[in-house]
PDB file of N, CA, C and O in Angstrom:
ATOM      1  N   UNK A   1      22.469   1.370  -5.335  1.00  0.00           N
ATOM      2  CA  UNK A   1      21.960   2.674  -5.741  1.00  0.00           C
ATOM      3  C   UNK A   1      22.964   3.242  -6.729  1.00  0.00           C
ATOM      4  O   UNK A   1      24.172   3.193  -6.501  1.00  0.00           O
ATOM      5  N   UNK A   2      22.446   3.787  -7.841  1.00  0.00           N
ATOM      6  CA  UNK A   2      23.332   4.351  -8.859  1.00  0.00           C
ATOM      7  C   UNK A   2      22.808   5.685  -9.360  1.00  0.00           C
ATOM      8  O   UNK A   2      21.600   5.900  -9.465  1.00  0.00           O
ATOM      9  N   UNK A   3      23.729   6.563  -9.663  1.00  0.00           N
ATOM     10  CA  UNK A   3      23.457   7.811 -10.377  1.00  0.00           C
ATOM     11  C   UNK A   3      22.413   8.689  -9.694  1.00  0.00           C
ATOM     12  O   UNK A   3      21.412   9.061 -10.305  1.00  0.00           O
ATOM     13  N   UNK A   4      22.647   9.012  -8.448  1.00  0.00           N
ATOM     14  CA  UNK A   4      21.801   9.969  -7.738  1.00  0.00           C
ATOM     15  C   UNK A   4      22.637  11.230  -7.558  1.00  0.00           C
ATOM     16  O   UNK A   4      23.695  11.203  -6.929  1.00  0.00           O
ATOM     17  N   UNK A   5      22.159  12.315  -8.108  1.00  0.00           N
ATOM     18  CA  UNK A   5      22.891  13.578  -8.050  1.00  0.00           C
ATOM     19  C   UNK A   5      21.954  14.699  -7.619  1.00  0.00           C
ATOM     20  O   UNK A   5      20.746  14.647  -7.851  1.00  0.00           O
ATOM     21  N   UNK A   6      22.539  15.713  -6.988  1.00  0.00           N
ATOM     22  CA  UNK A   6      21.813  16.931  -6.640  1.00  0.00           C
ATOM     23  C   UNK A   6      22.546  18.081  -7.326  1.00  0.00           C
ATOM     24  O   UNK A   6      23.769  18.188  -7.239  1.00  0.00           O
ATOM     25  N   UNK A   7      21.800  18.925  -7.997  1.00  0.00           N
ATOM     26  CA  UNK A   7      22.403  20.078  -8.663  1.00  0.00           C
ATOM     27  C   UNK A   7      23.143  20.949  -7.649  1.00  0.00           C
ATOM     28  O   UNK A   7      22.706  21.073  -6.505  1.00  0.00           O
ATOM     29  N   UNK A   8      24.259  21.552  -8.058  1.00  0.00           N
ATOM     30  CA  UNK A   8      25.064  22.350  -7.130  1.00  0.00           C
ATOM     31  C   UNK A   8      24.275  23.406  -6.354  1.00  0.00           C
ATOM     32  O   UNK A   8      24.531  23.614  -5.167  1.00  0.00           O
ATOM     33  N   UNK A   9      23.332  24.069  -6.998  1.00  0.00           N
ATOM     34  CA  UNK A   9      22.557  25.112  -6.315  1.00  0.00           C
ATOM     35  C   UNK A   9      21.690  24.569  -5.180  1.00  0.00           C
ATOM     36  O   UNK A   9      21.262  25.331  -4.313  1.00  0.00           O
ATOM     37  N   UNK A  10      21.428  23.262  -5.176  1.00  0.00           N
ATOM     38  CA  UNK A  10      20.545  22.665  -4.175  1.00  0.00           C
ATOM     39  C   UNK A  10      21.288  21.806  -3.153  1.00  0.00           C
ATOM     40  O   UNK A  10      20.667  21.222  -2.265  1.00  0.00           O
ATOM     41  N   UNK A  11      22.604  21.728  -3.275  1.00  0.00           N
ATOM     42  CA  UNK A  11      23.385  20.954  -2.314  1.00  0.00           C
ATOM     43  C   UNK A  11      23.416  21.661  -0.969  1.00  0.00           C
ATOM     44  O   UNK A  11      23.344  22.887  -0.889  1.00  0.00           O
ATOM     45  N   UNK A  12      23.522  20.863   0.084  1.00  0.00           N
ATOM     46  CA  UNK A  12      23.574  21.354   1.471  1.00  0.00           C
ATOM     47  C   UNK A  12      22.270  22.028   1.887  1.00  0.00           C
ATOM     48  O   UNK A  12      22.261  22.875   2.780  1.00  0.00           O
ATOM     49  N   UNK A  13      21.169  21.649   1.234  1.00  0.00           N
ATOM     50  CA  UNK A  13      19.849  22.172   1.607  1.00  0.00           C
ATOM     51  C   UNK A  13      18.961  21.083   2.200  1.00  0.00           C
ATOM     52  O   UNK A  13      17.846  21.366   2.637  1.00  0.00           O
ATOM     53  N   UNK A  14      19.446  19.839   2.219  1.00  0.00           N
ATOM     54  CA  UNK A  14      18.655  18.726   2.727  1.00  0.00           C
ATOM     55  C   UNK A  14      17.966  17.920   1.648  1.00  0.00           C
ATOM     56  O   UNK A  14      17.358  16.890   1.937  1.00  0.00           O
ATOM     57  N   UNK A  15      18.051  18.373   0.403  1.00  0.00           N
ATOM     58  CA  UNK A  15      17.392  17.673  -0.704  1.00  0.00           C
ATOM     59  C   UNK A  15      17.987  16.276  -0.892  1.00  0.00           C
ATOM     60  O   UNK A  15      17.245  15.305  -1.039  1.00  0.00           O
ATOM     61  N   UNK A  16      19.302  16.168  -0.889  1.00  0.00           N
ATOM     62  CA  UNK A  16      19.948  14.870  -1.065  1.00  0.00           C
ATOM     63  C   UNK A  16      19.575  13.896   0.037  1.00  0.00           C
ATOM     64  O   UNK A  16      19.333  12.716  -0.220  1.00  0.00           O
ATOM     65  N   UNK A  17      19.530  14.391   1.252  1.00  0.00           N
ATOM     66  CA  UNK A  17      19.152  13.541   2.384  1.00  0.00           C
ATOM     67  C   UNK A  17      17.717  13.050   2.227  1.00  0.00           C
ATOM     68  O   UNK A  17      17.438  11.877   2.476  1.00  0.00           O
ATOM     69  N   UNK A  18      16.813  13.919   1.823  1.00  0.00           N
ATOM     70  CA  UNK A  18      15.415  13.517   1.613  1.00  0.00           C
ATOM     71  C   UNK A  18      15.295  12.469   0.507  1.00  0.00           C
ATOM     72  O   UNK A  18      14.540  11.506   0.638  1.00  0.00           O
ATOM     73  N   UNK A  19      16.037  12.660  -0.573  1.00  0.00           N
ATOM     74  CA  UNK A  19      16.014  11.688  -1.673  1.00  0.00           C
ATOM     75  C   UNK A  19      16.510  10.331  -1.179  1.00  0.00           C
ATOM     76  O   UNK A  19      15.874   9.305  -1.420  1.00  0.00           O
ATOM     77  N   UNK A  20      17.645  10.332  -0.490  1.00  0.00           N
ATOM     78  CA  UNK A  20      18.215   9.071  -0.014  1.00  0.00           C
ATOM     79  C   UNK A  20      17.319   8.399   1.021  1.00  0.00           C
ATOM     80  O   UNK A  20      17.175   7.176   1.003  1.00  0.00           O
ATOM     81  N   UNK A  21      16.719   9.167   1.916  1.00  0.00           N
ATOM     82  CA  UNK A  21      15.815   8.574   2.904  1.00  0.00           C
ATOM     83  C   UNK A  21      14.620   7.916   2.223  1.00  0.00           C
ATOM     84  O   UNK A  21      14.177   6.849   2.647  1.00  0.00           O
ATOM     85  N   UNK A  22      14.096   8.540   1.173  1.00  0.00           N
ATOM     86  CA  UNK A  22      12.975   7.950   0.430  1.00  0.00           C
ATOM     87  C   UNK A  22      13.414   6.669  -0.282  1.00  0.00           C
ATOM     88  O   UNK A  22      12.683   5.679  -0.280  1.00  0.00           O
ATOM     89  N   UNK A  23      14.598   6.684  -0.890  1.00  0.00           N
ATOM     90  CA  UNK A  23      15.113   5.482  -1.556  1.00  0.00           C
ATOM     91  C   UNK A  23      15.346   4.346  -0.560  1.00  0.00           C
ATOM     92  O   UNK A  23      15.021   3.193  -0.844  1.00  0.00           O
ATOM     93  N   UNK A  24      15.900   4.667   0.588  1.00  0.00           N
ATOM     94  CA  UNK A  24      16.148   3.657   1.624  1.00  0.00           C
ATOM     95  C   UNK A  24      14.834   3.071   2.121  1.00  0.00           C
ATOM     96  O   UNK A  24      14.709   1.853   2.251  1.00  0.00           O
ATOM     97  N   UNK A  25      13.855   3.923   2.398  1.00  0.00           N
ATOM     98  CA  UNK A  25      12.546   3.437   2.860  1.00  0.00           C
ATOM     99  C   UNK A  25      11.904   2.517   1.825  1.00  0.00           C
ATOM    100  O   UNK A  25      11.357   1.474   2.181  1.00  0.00           O
ATOM    101  N   UNK A  26      11.965   2.890   0.565  1.00  0.00           N
ATOM    102  CA  UNK A  26      11.397   2.051  -0.499  1.00  0.00           C
ATOM    103  C   UNK A  26      12.153   0.720  -0.610  1.00  0.00           C
ATOM    104  O   UNK A  26      11.540  -0.333  -0.787  1.00  0.00           O
ATOM    105  N   UNK A  27      13.460   0.774  -0.508  1.00  0.00           N
ATOM    106  CA  UNK A  27      14.289  -0.421  -0.670  1.00  0.00           C
ATOM    107  C   UNK A  27      14.062  -1.451   0.428  1.00  0.00           C
ATOM    108  O   UNK A  27      14.260  -2.644   0.201  1.00  0.00           O
ATOM    109  N   UNK A  28      13.652  -1.012   1.613  1.00  0.00           N
ATOM    110  CA  UNK A  28      13.434  -1.952   2.725  1.00  0.00           C
ATOM    111  C   UNK A  28      12.446  -3.057   2.365  1.00  0.00           C
ATOM    112  O   UNK A  28      12.546  -4.161   2.900  1.00  0.00           O
ATOM    113  N   UNK A  29      11.508  -2.791   1.486  1.00  0.00           N
ATOM    114  CA  UNK A  29      10.511  -3.791   1.090  1.00  0.00           C
ATOM    115  C   UNK A  29      11.061  -4.783   0.067  1.00  0.00           C
ATOM    116  O   UNK A  29      10.426  -5.801  -0.208  1.00  0.00           O
ATOM    117  N   UNK A  30      12.228  -4.499  -0.497  1.00  0.00           N
ATOM    118  CA  UNK A  30      12.737  -5.309  -1.604  1.00  0.00           C
ATOM    119  C   UNK A  30      14.127  -5.909  -1.390  1.00  0.00           C
ATOM    120  O   UNK A  30      14.474  -6.900  -2.032  1.00  0.00           O
ATOM    121  N   UNK A  31      14.910  -5.331  -0.513  1.00  0.00           N
ATOM    122  CA  UNK A  31      16.305  -5.740  -0.347  1.00  0.00           C
ATOM    123  C   UNK A  31      16.671  -5.852   1.127  1.00  0.00           C
ATOM    124  O   UNK A  31      16.010  -5.277   1.991  1.00  0.00           O
ATOM    125  N   UNK A  32      17.725  -6.594   1.394  1.00  0.00           N
ATOM    126  CA  UNK A  32      18.258  -6.694   2.747  1.00  0.00           C
ATOM    127  C   UNK A  32      19.402  -5.715   2.968  1.00  0.00           C
ATOM    128  O   UNK A  32      19.644  -5.283   4.095  1.00  0.00           O
ATOM    129  N   UNK A  33      20.104  -5.365   1.899  1.00  0.00           N
ATOM    130  CA  UNK A  33      21.169  -4.365   1.974  1.00  0.00           C
ATOM    131  C   UNK A  33      21.146  -3.495   0.728  1.00  0.00           C
ATOM    132  O   UNK A  33      20.647  -3.893  -0.325  1.00  0.00           O
ATOM    133  N   UNK A  34      21.698  -2.299   0.874  1.00  0.00           N
ATOM    134  CA  UNK A  34      21.921  -1.409  -0.267  1.00  0.00           C
ATOM    135  C   UNK A  34      23.421  -1.231  -0.417  1.00  0.00           C
ATOM    136  O   UNK A  34      24.150  -1.158   0.572  1.00  0.00           O
ATOM    137  N   UNK A  35      23.875  -1.163  -1.654  1.00  0.00           N
ATOM    138  CA  UNK A  35      25.277  -0.867  -1.914  1.00  0.00           C
ATOM    139  C   UNK A  35      25.365   0.324  -2.857  1.00  0.00           C
ATOM    140  O   UNK A  35      24.438   0.605  -3.617  1.00  0.00           O
ATOM    141  N   UNK A  36      26.497   1.018  -2.793  1.00  0.00           N
ATOM    142  CA  UNK A  36      26.736   2.141  -3.694  1.00  0.00           C
ATOM    143  C   UNK A  36      28.226   2.361  -3.818  1.00  0.00           C
ATOM    144  O   UNK A  36      29.021   1.819  -3.050  1.00  0.00           O
ATOM    145  N   UNK A  37      28.590   3.164  -4.797  1.00  0.00           N
ATOM    146  CA  UNK A  37      29.991   3.533  -5.005  1.00  0.00           C
ATOM    147  C   UNK A  37      30.073   5.051  -5.085  1.00  0.00           C
ATOM    148  O   UNK A  37      29.299   5.699  -5.790  1.00  0.00           O
ATOM    149  N   UNK A  38      31.023   5.597  -4.350  1.00  0.00           N
ATOM    150  CA  UNK A  38      31.316   7.014  -4.472  1.00  0.00           C
ATOM    151  C   UNK A  38      32.827   7.199  -4.435  1.00  0.00           C
ATOM    152  O   UNK A  38      33.492   6.657  -3.552  1.00  0.00           O
ATOM    153  N   UNK A  39      33.378   7.955  -5.379  1.00  0.00           N
ATOM    154  CA  UNK A  39      34.821   8.161  -5.413  1.00  0.00           C
ATOM    155  C   UNK A  39      35.283   9.405  -4.647  1.00  0.00           C
ATOM    156  O   UNK A  39      36.482   9.675  -4.583  1.00  0.00           O
ATOM    157  N   UNK A  40      34.355  10.160  -4.071  1.00  0.00           N
ATOM    158  CA  UNK A  40      34.722  11.444  -3.476  1.00  0.00           C
ATOM    159  C   UNK A  40      34.647  11.433  -1.952  1.00  0.00           C
ATOM    160  O   UNK A  40      33.890  10.668  -1.355  1.00  0.00           O
ATOM    161  N   UNK A  41      35.448  12.297  -1.342  1.00  0.00           N
ATOM    162  CA  UNK A  41      35.412  12.457   0.118  1.00  0.00           C
ATOM    163  C   UNK A  41      34.076  13.042   0.564  1.00  0.00           C
ATOM    164  O   UNK A  41      33.565  12.685   1.625  1.00  0.00           O
ATOM    165  N   UNK A  42      33.507  13.945  -0.245  1.00  0.00           N
ATOM    166  CA  UNK A  42      32.198  14.522   0.094  1.00  0.00           C
ATOM    167  C   UNK A  42      31.120  13.444   0.085  1.00  0.00           C
ATOM    168  O   UNK A  42      30.282  13.390   0.985  1.00  0.00           O
ATOM    169  N   UNK A  43      31.142  12.590  -0.929  1.00  0.00           N
ATOM    170  CA  UNK A  43      30.186  11.487  -0.995  1.00  0.00           C
ATOM    171  C   UNK A  43      30.356  10.539   0.170  1.00  0.00           C
ATOM    172  O   UNK A  43      29.375  10.084   0.759  1.00  0.00           O
ATOM    173  N   UNK A  44      31.608  10.239   0.506  1.00  0.00           N
ATOM    174  CA  UNK A  44      31.885   9.367   1.643  1.00  0.00           C
ATOM    175  C   UNK A  44      31.279   9.939   2.923  1.00  0.00           C
ATOM    176  O   UNK A  44      30.605   9.221   3.662  1.00  0.00           O
ATOM    177  N   UNK A  45      31.509  11.205   3.187  1.00  0.00           N
ATOM    178  CA  UNK A  45      30.969  11.838   4.394  1.00  0.00           C
ATOM    179  C   UNK A  45      29.444  11.842   4.380  1.00  0.00           C
ATOM    180  O   UNK A  45      28.815  11.591   5.408  1.00  0.00           O
ATOM    181  N   UNK A  46      28.852  12.123   3.234  1.00  0.00           N
ATOM    182  CA  UNK A  46      27.396  12.165   3.103  1.00  0.00           C
ATOM    183  C   UNK A  46      26.783  10.803   3.406  1.00  0.00           C
ATOM    184  O   UNK A  46      25.864  10.701   4.219  1.00  0.00           O
ATOM    185  N   UNK A  47      27.289   9.754   2.755  1.00  0.00           N
ATOM    186  CA  UNK A  47      26.705   8.424   2.932  1.00  0.00           C
ATOM    187  C   UNK A  47      27.001   7.845   4.312  1.00  0.00           C
ATOM    188  O   UNK A  47      26.171   7.133   4.876  1.00  0.00           O
ATOM    189  N   UNK A  48      28.168   8.143   4.853  1.00  0.00           N
ATOM    190  CA  UNK A  48      28.479   7.690   6.205  1.00  0.00           C
ATOM    191  C   UNK A  48      27.525   8.332   7.210  1.00  0.00           C
ATOM    192  O   UNK A  48      27.077   7.672   8.147  1.00  0.00           O
ATOM    193  N   UNK A  49      27.214   9.608   7.022  1.00  0.00           N
ATOM    194  CA  UNK A  49      26.266  10.293   7.909  1.00  0.00           C
ATOM    195  C   UNK A  49      24.867   9.687   7.825  1.00  0.00           C
ATOM    196  O   UNK A  49      24.093   9.780   8.778  1.00  0.00           O
ATOM    197  N   UNK A  50      24.538   9.071   6.692  1.00  0.00           N
ATOM    198  CA  UNK A  50      23.235   8.411   6.535  1.00  0.00           C
ATOM    199  C   UNK A  50      23.231   6.989   7.103  1.00  0.00           C
ATOM    200  O   UNK A  50      22.197   6.322   7.095  1.00  0.00           O
ATOM    201  N   UNK A  51      24.378   6.528   7.593  1.00  0.00           N
ATOM    202  CA  UNK A  51      24.440   5.207   8.200  1.00  0.00           C
ATOM    203  C   UNK A  51      25.118   4.142   7.372  1.00  0.00           C
ATOM    204  O   UNK A  51      25.237   3.000   7.816  1.00  0.00           O
ATOM    205  N   UNK A  52      25.570   4.488   6.170  1.00  0.00           N
ATOM    206  CA  UNK A  52      26.281   3.529   5.333  1.00  0.00           C
ATOM    207  C   UNK A  52      27.665   3.258   5.927  1.00  0.00           C
ATOM    208  O   UNK A  52      28.267   4.138   6.543  1.00  0.00           O
ATOM    209  N   UNK A  53      28.153   2.050   5.738  1.00  0.00           N
ATOM    210  CA  UNK A  53      29.487   1.660   6.192  1.00  0.00           C
ATOM    211  C   UNK A  53      30.432   1.580   5.007  1.00  0.00           C
ATOM    212  O   UNK A  53      30.052   1.156   3.916  1.00  0.00           O
ATOM    213  N   UNK A  54      31.684   1.999   5.243  1.00  0.00           N
ATOM    214  CA  UNK A  54      32.720   1.848   4.216  1.00  0.00           C
ATOM    215  C   UNK A  54      33.353   0.488   4.406  1.00  0.00           C
ATOM    216  O   UNK A  54      33.811   0.149   5.497  1.00  0.00           O
ATOM    217  N   UNK A  55      33.374  -0.284   3.342  1.00  0.00           N
ATOM    218  CA  UNK A  55      33.957  -1.616   3.425  1.00  0.00           C
ATOM    219  C   UNK A  55      34.075  -2.182   2.025  1.00  0.00           C
ATOM    220  O   UNK A  55      33.242  -1.911   1.159  1.00  0.00           O
ATOM    221  N   UNK A  56      35.103  -2.962   1.813  1.00  0.00           N
ATOM    222  CA  UNK A  56      35.314  -3.586   0.508  1.00  0.00           C
ATOM    223  C   UNK A  56      34.616  -4.942   0.438  1.00  0.00           C
ATOM    224  O   UNK A  56      35.113  -5.860  -0.214  1.00  0.00           O
ATOM    225  N   UNK A  57      33.489  -5.071   1.095  1.00  0.00           N
ATOM    226  CA  UNK A  57      32.748  -6.336   1.133  1.00  0.00           C
ATOM    227  C   UNK A  57      32.209  -6.722  -0.245  1.00  0.00           C
ATOM    228  O   UNK A  57      32.121  -7.905  -0.572  1.00  0.00           O
ATOM    229  N   UNK A  58      31.859  -5.742  -1.031  1.00  0.00           N
ATOM    230  CA  UNK A  58      31.299  -5.977  -2.358  1.00  0.00           C
ATOM    231  C   UNK A  58      32.227  -5.337  -3.392  1.00  0.00           C
ATOM    232  O   UNK A  58      32.621  -4.180  -3.244  1.00  0.00           O
ATOM    233  N   UNK A  59      32.571  -6.080  -4.422  1.00  0.00           N
ATOM    234  CA  UNK A  59      33.563  -5.636  -5.406  1.00  0.00           C
ATOM    235  C   UNK A  59      33.197  -4.328  -6.090  1.00  0.00           C
ATOM    236  O   UNK A  59      34.083  -3.514  -6.351  1.00  0.00           O
ATOM    237  N   UNK A  60      31.940  -4.101  -6.384  1.00  0.00           N
ATOM    238  CA  UNK A  60      31.529  -2.909  -7.130  1.00  0.00           C
ATOM    239  C   UNK A  60      31.105  -1.752  -6.231  1.00  0.00           C
ATOM    240  O   UNK A  60      30.647  -0.727  -6.737  1.00  0.00           O
ATOM    241  N   UNK A  61      31.243  -1.886  -4.924  1.00  0.00           N
ATOM    242  CA  UNK A  61      30.719  -0.866  -4.018  1.00  0.00           C
ATOM    243  C   UNK A  61      31.789  -0.362  -3.057  1.00  0.00           C
ATOM    244  O   UNK A  61      32.722  -1.083  -2.705  1.00  0.00           O
ATOM    245  N   UNK A  62      31.633   0.889  -2.644  1.00  0.00           N
ATOM    246  CA  UNK A  62      32.490   1.453  -1.605  1.00  0.00           C
ATOM    247  C   UNK A  62      31.762   1.522  -0.274  1.00  0.00           C
ATOM    248  O   UNK A  62      32.398   1.605   0.777  1.00  0.00           O
ATOM    249  N   UNK A  63      30.426   1.487  -0.306  1.00  0.00           N
ATOM    250  CA  UNK A  63      29.616   1.628   0.900  1.00  0.00           C
ATOM    251  C   UNK A  63      28.437   0.663   0.857  1.00  0.00           C
ATOM    252  O   UNK A  63      27.969   0.289  -0.219  1.00  0.00           O
ATOM    253  N   UNK A  64      27.964   0.265   2.029  1.00  0.00           N
ATOM    254  CA  UNK A  64      26.772  -0.581   2.108  1.00  0.00           C
ATOM    255  C   UNK A  64      25.981  -0.220   3.359  1.00  0.00           C
ATOM    256  O   UNK A  64      26.522   0.324   4.322  1.00  0.00           O
ATOM    257  N   UNK A  65      24.698  -0.535   3.322  1.00  0.00           N
ATOM    258  CA  UNK A  65      23.790  -0.252   4.432  1.00  0.00           C
ATOM    259  C   UNK A  65      22.899  -1.462   4.651  1.00  0.00           C
ATOM    260  O   UNK A  65      22.229  -1.920   3.726  1.00  0.00           O
ATOM    261  N   UNK A  66      22.888  -1.983   5.873  1.00  0.00           N
ATOM    262  CA  UNK A  66      21.999  -3.090   6.224  1.00  0.00           C
ATOM    263  C   UNK A  66      20.591  -2.545   6.413  1.00  0.00           C
ATOM    264  O   UNK A  66      20.376  -1.630   7.209  1.00  0.00           O
ATOM    265  N   UNK A  67      19.642  -3.100   5.690  1.00  0.00           N
ATOM    266  CA  UNK A  67      18.248  -2.677   5.814  1.00  0.00           C
ATOM    267  C   UNK A  67      17.492  -3.554   6.800  1.00  0.00           C
ATOM    268  O   UNK A  67      16.505  -3.122   7.394  1.00  0.00           O
ATOM    269  N   UNK A  68      17.956  -4.781   6.973  1.00  0.00           N
ATOM    270  CA  UNK A  68      17.365  -5.715   7.922  1.00  0.00           C
ATOM    271  C   UNK A  68      18.517  -6.296   8.726  1.00  0.00           C
ATOM    272  O   UNK A  68      19.143  -7.267   8.302  1.00  0.00           O
ATOM    273  N   UNK A  69      18.799  -5.712   9.879  1.00  0.00           N
ATOM    274  CA  UNK A  69      19.968  -6.071  10.671  1.00  0.00           C
ATOM    275  C   UNK A  69      19.947  -7.513  11.168  1.00  0.00           C
ATOM    276  O   UNK A  69      20.984  -8.025  11.590  1.00  0.00           O
ATOM    277  N   UNK A  70      18.800  -8.177  11.129  1.00  0.00           N
ATOM    278  CA  UNK A  70      18.695  -9.539  11.643  1.00  0.00           C
ATOM    279  C   UNK A  70      19.121 -10.599  10.641  1.00  0.00           C
ATOM    280  O   UNK A  70      19.317 -11.753  11.022  1.00  0.00           O
ATOM    281  N   UNK A  71      19.270 -10.245   9.377  1.00  0.00           N
ATOM    282  CA  UNK A  71      19.514 -11.293   8.379  1.00  0.00           C
ATOM    283  C   UNK A  71      20.621 -10.948   7.387  1.00  0.00           C
ATOM    284  O   UNK A  71      20.453 -11.146   6.184  1.00  0.00           O
ATOM    285  N   UNK A  72      21.735 -10.442   7.869  1.00  0.00           N
ATOM    286  CA  UNK A  72      22.861 -10.138   6.996  1.00  0.00           C
ATOM    287  C   UNK A  72      23.737 -11.387   6.874  1.00  0.00           C
ATOM    288  O   UNK A  72      24.167 -11.954   7.878  1.00  0.00           O
ATOM    289  N   UNK A  73      23.993 -11.805   5.641  1.00  0.00           N
ATOM    290  CA  UNK A  73      24.866 -12.951   5.392  1.00  0.00           C
ATOM    291  C   UNK A  73      25.539 -12.770   4.045  1.00  0.00           C
ATOM    292  O   UNK A  73      25.234 -11.823   3.319  1.00  0.00           O
ATOM    293  N   UNK A  74      26.436 -13.655   3.709  1.00  0.00           N
ATOM    294  CA  UNK A  74      27.127 -13.569   2.424  1.00  0.00           C
ATOM    295  C   UNK A  74      26.195 -13.793   1.251  1.00  0.00           C
ATOM    296  O   UNK A  74      26.534 -13.427   0.126  1.00  0.00           O
ATOM    297  N   UNK A  75      25.035 -14.380   1.478  1.00  0.00           N
ATOM    298  CA  UNK A  75      24.123 -14.689   0.375  1.00  0.00           C
ATOM    299  C   UNK A  75      22.983 -13.687   0.240  1.00  0.00           C
ATOM    300  O   UNK A  75      22.013 -13.956  -0.470  1.00  0.00           O
ATOM    301  N   UNK A  76      23.077 -12.542   0.902  1.00  0.00           N
ATOM    302  CA  UNK A  76      21.988 -11.579   0.847  1.00  0.00           C
ATOM    303  C   UNK A  76      21.869 -10.948  -0.523  1.00  0.00           C
ATOM    304  O   UNK A  76      22.847 -10.830  -1.260  1.00  0.00           O
ATOM    305  N   UNK A  77      20.640 -10.540  -0.853  1.00  0.00           N
ATOM    306  CA  UNK A  77      20.402  -9.803  -2.091  1.00  0.00           C
ATOM    307  C   UNK A  77      20.886  -8.387  -1.890  1.00  0.00           C
ATOM    308  O   UNK A  77      20.807  -7.869  -0.776  1.00  0.00           O
ATOM    309  N   UNK A  78      21.383  -7.743  -2.930  1.00  0.00           N
ATOM    310  CA  UNK A  78      21.756  -6.333  -2.837  1.00  0.00           C
ATOM    311  C   UNK A  78      21.457  -5.629  -4.141  1.00  0.00           C
ATOM    312  O   UNK A  78      21.346  -6.240  -5.204  1.00  0.00           O
ATOM    313  N   UNK A  79      21.329  -4.296  -4.013  1.00  0.00           N
ATOM    314  CA  UNK A  79      20.996  -3.495  -5.195  1.00  0.00           C
ATOM    315  C   UNK A  79      22.248  -2.957  -5.826  1.00  0.00           C
ATOM    316  O   UNK A  79      22.179  -2.256  -6.836  1.00  0.00           O
TER     317      UNK A  79
END
């Protein structure tokens, strides 16, 4: 997932969570995991609360989320 932002006036209203939940639901049909990068503590807390894990498993990502818990391996597709 790249470049998802919420305008400051709409932060902490649930808009970001709704956007991410819709993206995650859509991604389940296409991917086994989602990856993203966030450099901020606020982003870290937000994505962790959505179920993403912090791990350096992927070079370009700070966080990842298993969409299909039964088939996670080193060869999985990711976004």
